C-alpha positions in Angstrom: 121.7 213.6 142.8 125.3 213.7 143.5 124.4 216.0 146.7 122.0 213.2 148.0 124.6 210.7 148.0 127.0 212.8 149.8 124.1 213.7 152.6 123.7 210.2 152.7 127.7 209.0 153.3 127.9 212.6 156.1 125.2 211.2 158.0 126.2 207.3 157.8 130.0 208.9 158.9 128.3 211.0 161.9 126.2 207.7 163.1 129.6 205.8 163.2 131.5 208.6 165.2 128.7 209.0 168.1 129.1 205.1 168.7 130.4 204.6 172.0 133.6 202.3 171.9 134.1 198.7 173.2 137.4 199.2 174.4 139.3 201.2 177.3 142.9 202.8 176.8 145.1 205.9 176.1 144.2 208.5 173.6 145.9 208.1 170.1 146.7 211.6 168.1 147.8 209.4 164.8 145.3 208.2 162.3 145.1 204.5 161.9 146.2 203.2 159.1 143.5 201.8 156.6 142.9 198.3 155.3 144.7 197.3 152.3 142.4 196.8 149.2 143.1 193.8 147.5 144.5 194.1 143.9 142.0 193.7 141.1 143.8 192.4 137.9 142.6 192.8 134.4 141.8 189.4 132.5 144.8 189.3 131.0 147.2 188.5 134.3 144.2 186.5 135.2 145.0 184.4 132.4 148.8 184.6 132.9 148.7 183.7 136.4 146.5 180.7 135.0 149.1 179.5 133.5 151.9 179.6 135.6 149.5 177.3 138.0 151.2 173.9 137.9 149.4 172.1 135.8 148.2 167.7 136.4 148.5 165.5 133.9 144.7 164.0 132.7 144.1 160.8 132.9 140.9 159.7 130.9 139.1 156.6 133.1 137.2 154.3 130.4 135.3 151.2 130.8 137.1 147.9 130.6 136.1 146.3 127.3 133.8 143.2 127.2 135.1 139.9 127.1 135.3 138.9 122.9 132.5 136.7 122.0 134.3 133.3 122.2 134.3 131.5 118.9 131.7 128.9 118.8 132.6 125.4 116.8 130.3 124.5 114.3 127.0 122.7 116.0 127.4 120.2 113.2 130.6 118.4 114.6 130.4 115.0 115.1 128.7 113.4 118.3 130.3 111.7 120.5 128.5 109.2 123.4 130.1 110.1 126.8 131.5 107.8 128.7 129.0 106.6 131.3 130.2 105.5 134.8 127.5 103.2 137.0 127.5 103.0 140.6 127.1 100.1 142.7 123.4 101.1 144.0 122.2 101.0 140.7 123.8 97.6 139.5 121.8 96.2 142.5 118.6 97.9 142.0 118.9 96.8 138.3 119.7 92.8 139.9 116.2 93.0 141.6 113.8 94.0 139.2 115.2 92.0 136.3 114.2 88.7 138.8 110.6 90.4 139.3 110.1 91.0 136.3 110.8 87.9 134.8 108.4 86.7 137.7 106.0 89.0 136.0 106.6 88.0 132.3 106.0 84.2 133.9 102.5 85.2 135.1 101.4 86.8 132.1 102.2 84.2 129.6 99.8 82.1 131.7 97.2 84.1 131.4 96.5 86.3 128.2 93.8 88.2 130.2 94.0 92.4 129.4 93.1 94.3 132.6 90.3 96.5 133.7 92.5 100.0 133.4 95.4 99.3 131.2 96.2 102.0 129.5 97.0 102.1 125.3 100.1 101.9 124.3 100.1 103.8 121.4 101.9 107.2 122.0 99.5 110.1 122.5 96.4 108.1 123.5 94.8 108.0 126.9 92.3 106.0 126.5 92.5 102.9 129.0 90.9 99.2 128.7 87.6 98.2 129.9 86.1 95.9 129.0 85.7 94.2 125.4 83.7 96.9 123.7 87.6 99.2 124.6 89.2 97.3 121.4 86.1 98.3 119.1 86.8 102.3 119.6 89.2 103.8 117.5 92.5 104.5 118.7 93.9 107.9 117.9 97.6 108.3 118.2 101.4 109.4 116.6 102.7 107.6 114.4 105.5 109.4 114.5 108.7 110.0 117.0 109.0 112.6 119.5 111.6 115.2 118.6 113.1 118.0 121.0 115.7 120.8 119.5 116.6 123.6 120.8 113.9 124.5 123.2 110.9 123.2 121.3 109.2 119.8 121.0 106.9 118.4 118.5 105.7 115.0 116.8 107.3 114.0 113.6 104.3 113.3 112.6 102.2 116.2 112.5 104.9 118.8 113.7 102.8 121.4 116.1 105.8 123.0 118.2 105.6 123.8 121.7 108.2 124.6 124.6 106.2 123.7 127.4 106.5 120.1 127.8 102.8 119.6 129.4 101.2 120.7 126.6 103.0 118.8 124.0 102.0 115.7 126.2 98.9 116.8 125.4 98.2 117.0 122.1 95.6 114.8 120.5 97.4 112.4 118.1 97.2 112.7 114.5 96.3 109.0 113.1 93.9 106.8 114.0 93.8 103.2 114.3 93.3 100.2 117.0 94.1 100.2 120.6 97.4 98.3 121.7 96.9 96.8 124.9 99.4 94.3 125.5 103.3 95.3 125.9 104.8 93.0 123.4 103.7 95.0 120.7 104.3 98.6 122.3 107.4 100.7 122.7 109.2 102.7 124.9 106.7 106.0 127.0 108.1 109.4 126.6 107.5 111.2 130.1 108.5 114.6 131.2 111.5 113.9 133.6 112.5 116.7 136.4 116.1 118.3 135.6 118.2 121.1 136.5 121.8 122.6 136.5 124.4 123.7 138.2 128.1 125.2 137.4 130.9 126.1 139.4 134.5 127.7 137.5 135.0 125.0 135.5 131.9 122.5 135.1 128.6 122.3 134.4 126.5 119.3 136.0 122.7 118.7 134.7 121.0 116.6 136.8 118.3 114.2 135.4 116.2 112.8 138.3 115.2 109.2 136.9 115.1 106.6 139.0 117.1 102.8 137.7 118.2 103.8 134.6 119.1 101.5 132.2 123.1 101.9 130.7 122.7 99.1 128.3 119.8 101.3 126.7 120.6 105.1 127.7 123.1 107.0 126.2 124.3 110.7 126.4 126.1 112.1 123.5 128.1 115.5 122.9 130.1 117.9 121.0 131.8 120.9 121.3 128.5 122.9 121.4 125.2 120.6 121.9 123.8 117.9 124.3 121.8 114.9 123.5 120.5 113.1 126.3 118.5 110.0 126.0 117.4 107.8 129.2 115.4 104.8 129.7 114.4 104.2 133.0 112.1 102.3 135.3 111.6 99.6 132.4 109.5 101.2 129.7 109.9 105.3 130.0 112.3 107.1 128.6 113.6 110.7 128.6 114.8 112.8 125.4 116.6 116.3 126.4 118.4 117.8 123.7 120.3 121.5 124.8 122.4 123.6 122.4 124.5 124.8 125.1 125.6 128.6 126.2 129.3 127.5 126.5 131.7 125.3 124.7 132.8 122.3 126.5 135.6 119.5 126.2 134.1 116.8 125.5 136.8 114.3 125.8 137.0 115.3 130.0 133.4 115.2 130.1 131.6 112.0 131.6 128.3 110.6 133.2 127.8 109.3 136.7 124.7 106.9 137.0 123.2 106.2 140.0 119.9 104.6 141.7 118.1 107.7 141.7 119.7 110.1 139.0 121.9 110.6 136.8 124.5 113.3 136.2 125.6 114.6 133.1 129.6 116.5 134.0 130.8 118.5 131.2 134.1 120.2 130.9 134.1 123.9 130.3 136.5 124.6 127.6 137.4 128.4 129.7 137.0 129.3 133.3 134.3 131.5 132.2 130.6 131.8 133.7 127.8 130.8 132.0 124.7 133.4 132.0 122.0 129.9 131.4 122.5 126.5 130.3 121.1 126.9 127.0 121.8 129.4 124.1 118.8 132.1 123.9 117.4 131.1 120.3 117.6 134.2 118.3 114.6 136.3 117.0 115.6 134.9 113.6 115.5 131.8 114.4 112.2 132.2 116.2 110.3 133.1 113.4 111.8 130.7 110.9 110.1 127.7 113.4 106.9 130.0 114.1 106.5 130.1 110.0 107.3 126.8 110.4 104.1 125.8 112.2 
């Protein structure tokens, strides 16, 4: 084996010696110096060299800690009525409606006749007056009051809870009785109303798009974490909305602007933080309890 290796080396050197040079010049009788081979250091020497290298101070980068949860005041704090600011346009609109309603009342007093198509005034009844035989029909309605609590909507008389307002309005009455066709015996009618919200760094504003709201019959009350809206508009319509707020507000610096076309509830934030939503999400435990009540 050794002879074979030596033979291969001799052949390679022979080929190299026969290779024609690429540079011209004078002959040199001295052998050129061989290239310096790098010293191979032992493992111990390598460790010693590594220790001599300058060391840099290491910094451990950590993500910033999340903001601590704001301590929420108790939702059972006393509620305070927010200041109502009535615009001049709303006052003018209400004055005109007052005159027209007085004229209509005089006409109704002169005639007790019930017009065809008049809706029943009982809550939850969708029947309309079609003639004398309509009075003899059984009226199916809700005898209780509507309740809006933490996103759930139901009647106090039957407590069939739902989160959808249209489903709530479509719930069939749980009480039977006689139809009520005249306004004298009728109460306010609870109706859905379009509303939305927006925020800035220091305030949250809820807009309710209800025309010709009545300041004397409407109110908005709140504490640090709860908001209850009760608006009467267009004479005999009511809008209720209860909100468990996502953040904490300063009640003393919050107020309500009432115009002819909408109501704006402006709430001052207790801390300048962006809210993820208007309402605090319902916890799984709370949702389970509500479903069990149904």
